Structures are given as C-alpha cells and as structure tokens.
Short mmCIF file of the C-alpha atoms (twelve columns), coordinates in Angstrom:
data_MODEL
# 
_entry.id   MODEL 
# 
loop_
_atom_site.group_PDB 
_atom_site.id 
_atom_site.type_symbol 
_atom_site.label_atom_id 
_atom_site.label_alt_id 
_atom_site.label_comp_id 
_atom_site.label_asym_id 
_atom_site.label_seq_id 
_atom_site.Cartn_x 
_atom_site.Cartn_y 
_atom_site.Cartn_z 
_atom_site.pdbx_PDB_model_num 
ATOM 1   C CA . UNK A 1   157.906 -74.723 -26.225 1 
ATOM 2   C CA . UNK A 2   161.031 -73.352 -28.037 1 
ATOM 3   C CA . UNK A 3   162.076 -70.947 -25.265 1 
ATOM 4   C CA . UNK A 4   158.915 -68.801 -25.426 1 
ATOM 5   C CA . UNK A 5   158.259 -67.400 -21.970 1 
ATOM 6   C CA . UNK A 6   154.897 -67.003 -20.298 1 
ATOM 7   C CA . UNK A 7   155.330 -63.212 -20.260 1 
ATOM 8   C CA . UNK A 8   155.759 -63.139 -24.037 1 
ATOM 9   C CA . UNK A 9   152.664 -65.295 -24.566 1 
ATOM 10  C CA . UNK A 10  150.673 -63.041 -22.219 1 
ATOM 11  C CA . UNK A 11  151.839 -59.864 -24.011 1 
ATOM 12  C CA . UNK A 12  151.073 -61.282 -27.462 1 
ATOM 13  C CA . UNK A 13  147.638 -62.537 -26.422 1 
ATOM 14  C CA . UNK A 14  146.732 -59.135 -24.921 1 
ATOM 15  C CA . UNK A 15  147.876 -57.399 -28.123 1 
ATOM 16  C CA . UNK A 16  145.846 -59.886 -30.178 1 
ATOM 17  C CA . UNK A 17  142.712 -59.243 -28.114 1 
ATOM 18  C CA . UNK A 18  143.184 -55.454 -28.629 1 
ATOM 19  C CA . UNK A 19  143.654 -55.962 -32.379 1 
ATOM 20  C CA . UNK A 20  147.213 -54.563 -32.378 1 
ATOM 21  C CA . UNK A 21  150.331 -56.056 -33.856 1 
ATOM 22  C CA . UNK A 22  153.578 -56.251 -31.869 1 
ATOM 23  C CA . UNK A 23  156.057 -53.460 -32.564 1 
ATOM 24  C CA . UNK A 24  159.763 -54.054 -32.869 1 
ATOM 25  C CA . UNK A 25  161.520 -51.678 -30.494 1 
ATOM 26  C CA . UNK A 26  165.072 -52.474 -31.510 1 
ATOM 27  C CA . UNK A 27  167.352 -49.836 -33.006 1 
ATOM 28  C CA . UNK A 28  165.560 -46.777 -31.631 1 
ATOM 29  C CA . UNK A 29  168.540 -45.294 -29.783 1 
ATOM 30  C CA . UNK A 30  170.788 -42.641 -31.286 1 
ATOM 31  C CA . UNK A 31  174.314 -43.975 -31.953 1 
ATOM 32  C CA . UNK A 32  176.923 -42.750 -29.495 1 
ATOM 33  C CA . UNK A 33  179.228 -41.413 -32.203 1 
ATOM 34  C CA . UNK A 34  176.525 -39.524 -34.146 1 
ATOM 35  C CA . UNK A 35  177.127 -35.803 -34.583 1 
ATOM 36  C CA . UNK A 36  174.247 -33.339 -34.214 1 
ATOM 37  C CA . UNK A 37  172.849 -31.748 -37.349 1 
ATOM 38  C CA . UNK A 38  174.222 -28.354 -36.274 1 
ATOM 39  C CA . UNK A 39  177.796 -29.665 -36.486 1 
ATOM 40  C CA . UNK A 40  177.259 -31.274 -39.899 1 
ATOM 41  C CA . UNK A 41  175.648 -28.098 -41.265 1 
ATOM 42  C CA . UNK A 42  178.501 -25.975 -39.889 1 
ATOM 43  C CA . UNK A 43  181.120 -28.159 -41.596 1 
ATOM 44  C CA . UNK A 44  179.200 -28.157 -44.893 1 
ATOM 45  C CA . UNK A 45  178.715 -24.389 -44.867 1 
ATOM 46  C CA . UNK A 46  182.391 -23.873 -44.002 1 
ATOM 47  C CA . UNK A 47  183.551 -25.996 -46.936 1 
ATOM 48  C CA . UNK A 48  181.059 -24.288 -49.256 1 
ATOM 49  C CA . UNK A 49  182.361 -20.865 -48.209 1 
ATOM 50  C CA . UNK A 50  185.676 -21.378 -50.046 1 
ATOM 51  C CA . UNK A 51  186.042 -20.000 -53.551 1 
ATOM 52  C CA . UNK A 52  185.722 -22.756 -56.177 1 
ATOM 53  C CA . UNK A 53  187.459 -22.607 -59.548 1 
ATOM 54  C CA . UNK A 54  186.137 -24.298 -62.676 1 
ATOM 55  C CA . UNK A 55  188.303 -26.097 -65.212 1 
ATOM 56  C CA . UNK A 56  188.456 -24.530 -68.649 1 
ATOM 57  C CA . UNK A 57  190.267 -26.998 -70.878 1 
ATOM 58  C CA . UNK A 58  188.537 -30.303 -70.294 1 
ATOM 59  C CA . UNK A 59  185.604 -32.092 -71.854 1 
ATOM 60  C CA . UNK A 60  183.918 -32.384 -68.482 1 
ATOM 61  C CA . UNK A 61  183.499 -29.482 -66.073 1 
ATOM 62  C CA . UNK A 62  185.628 -29.973 -62.937 1 
ATOM 63  C CA . UNK A 63  185.454 -27.866 -59.793 1 
ATOM 64  C CA . UNK A 64  188.492 -27.479 -57.588 1 
ATOM 65  C CA . UNK A 65  189.807 -25.398 -54.722 1 
ATOM 66  C CA . UNK A 66  192.725 -23.011 -54.844 1 
ATOM 67  C CA . UNK A 67  196.248 -24.441 -54.929 1 
ATOM 68  C CA . UNK A 68  197.125 -22.701 -51.645 1 
ATOM 69  C CA . UNK A 69  194.467 -24.708 -49.791 1 
ATOM 70  C CA . UNK A 70  194.512 -28.257 -48.541 1 
ATOM 71  C CA . UNK A 71  192.235 -30.089 -46.144 1 
ATOM 72  C CA . UNK A 72  194.562 -29.628 -43.170 1 
ATOM 73  C CA . UNK A 73  194.444 -25.860 -43.627 1 
ATOM 74  C CA . UNK A 74  190.676 -25.932 -44.084 1 
ATOM 75  C CA . UNK A 75  190.267 -28.026 -40.924 1 
ATOM 76  C CA . UNK A 76  192.465 -25.673 -38.889 1 
ATOM 77  C CA . UNK A 77  190.446 -22.698 -40.182 1 
ATOM 78  C CA . UNK A 78  187.264 -24.491 -39.123 1 
ATOM 79  C CA . UNK A 79  188.558 -25.085 -35.590 1 
ATOM 80  C CA . UNK A 80  189.605 -21.421 -35.442 1 
ATOM 81  C CA . UNK A 81  186.203 -20.181 -36.669 1 
ATOM 82  C CA . UNK A 82  184.127 -22.630 -34.582 1 
ATOM 83  C CA . UNK A 83  186.034 -23.281 -31.321 1 
ATOM 84  C CA . UNK A 84  182.855 -24.467 -29.573 1 
ATOM 85  C CA . UNK A 85  182.399 -27.393 -32.001 1 
ATOM 86  C CA . UNK A 86  184.639 -30.429 -31.668 1 
ATOM 87  C CA . UNK A 87  185.243 -31.977 -35.081 1 
ATOM 88  C CA . UNK A 88  188.197 -34.219 -35.839 1 
ATOM 89  C CA . UNK A 89  190.181 -33.992 -39.049 1 
ATOM 90  C CA . UNK A 90  188.923 -37.446 -40.065 1 
ATOM 91  C CA . UNK A 91  185.304 -36.348 -39.663 1 
ATOM 92  C CA . UNK A 92  185.979 -33.129 -41.613 1 
ATOM 93  C CA . UNK A 93  187.535 -35.235 -44.383 1 
ATOM 94  C CA . UNK A 94  184.544 -37.604 -44.303 1 
ATOM 95  C CA . UNK A 95  182.071 -34.725 -44.775 1 
ATOM 96  C CA . UNK A 96  184.251 -33.309 -47.577 1 
ATOM 97  C CA . UNK A 97  184.386 -36.612 -49.464 1 
ATOM 98  C CA . UNK A 98  180.724 -37.519 -48.961 1 
ATOM 99  C CA . UNK A 99  179.147 -34.176 -49.856 1 
ATOM 100 C CA . UNK A 100 181.507 -32.340 -52.189 1 
ATOM 101 C CA . UNK A 101 183.034 -33.415 -55.480 1 
ATOM 102 C CA . UNK A 102 185.819 -30.866 -55.385 1 
ATOM 103 C CA . UNK A 103 189.387 -31.453 -56.395 1 
ATOM 104 C CA . UNK A 104 192.444 -29.760 -54.986 1 
ATOM 105 C CA . UNK A 105 194.478 -27.735 -57.480 1 
ATOM 106 C CA . UNK A 106 198.159 -28.432 -58.064 1 
ATOM 107 C CA . UNK A 107 200.666 -25.576 -57.974 1 
ATOM 108 C CA . UNK A 108 201.557 -24.503 -61.524 1 
ATOM 109 C CA . UNK A 109 205.284 -24.553 -60.687 1 
ATOM 110 C CA . UNK A 110 205.148 -28.234 -59.640 1 
ATOM 111 C CA . UNK A 111 203.086 -29.062 -62.722 1 
ATOM 112 C CA . UNK A 112 205.623 -27.305 -64.984 1 
ATOM 113 C CA . UNK A 113 208.517 -29.266 -63.481 1 
ATOM 114 C CA . UNK A 114 206.679 -32.561 -63.995 1 
ATOM 115 C CA . UNK A 115 205.832 -31.696 -67.607 1 
ATOM 116 C CA . UNK A 116 209.426 -30.721 -68.440 1 
ATOM 117 C CA . UNK A 117 210.861 -33.947 -67.015 1 
# 
C-alpha cells in the first residue's frame, strides 16, 4: 500500500494504542556552519565598543562611526583582541549589517573636494 512499510505501521499502531501522536524528528541537528553564542556576543560587544557619533544637521537622527574607521580595520582589531575566536571578515560584516544601523563617516577633506567640483 503506497510504500508504507510494516515497521512504520507497527510503530504508528503502538503509538496509537499508547494515546501518543508521532513526533517529527527532522531538523533537530545544529547546522555545521553555526557559530556559538559566545562568538556572536563577542563580535556584537566589540562593534558596540566603538565611539558612535550622531548627525546634527538632518531631519532624522543618524549614527555613524569615525571617519578613520572602516570594517577592515575593525575586523583586524577584533582578531587582535580575540585571537582564540575564528571569525571571518564576511561573518563580521554580516553581524555588523544585521545588528547595527551605523554608517561610516566620510573624511571632511574628500567631502570638500566633491562639493567644490
């Protein structure tokens, strides 16, 4: 009957006699590429440790990091501060984009040259 084995019928009938419903046991394993919570918390706390500036002349309040910082520098500082944790730049960028709505400031000299042009 439609590829239902005797073992499955036996298991279902024993569950029915006990008054239990069958449980789906798929998807219970932890993914192989999942990072532990300690690593995620370390990356979040590292990003949050940087000084954040607030915009002054806009209708909406924007938060951004200093112009001397970029994500490559922040990632290299993280690997220097936490050598025991292995976090790739892509994963660091992923945590930054998913959990923080921070912009990166532009150097005032570059902005002045663009405005004058």
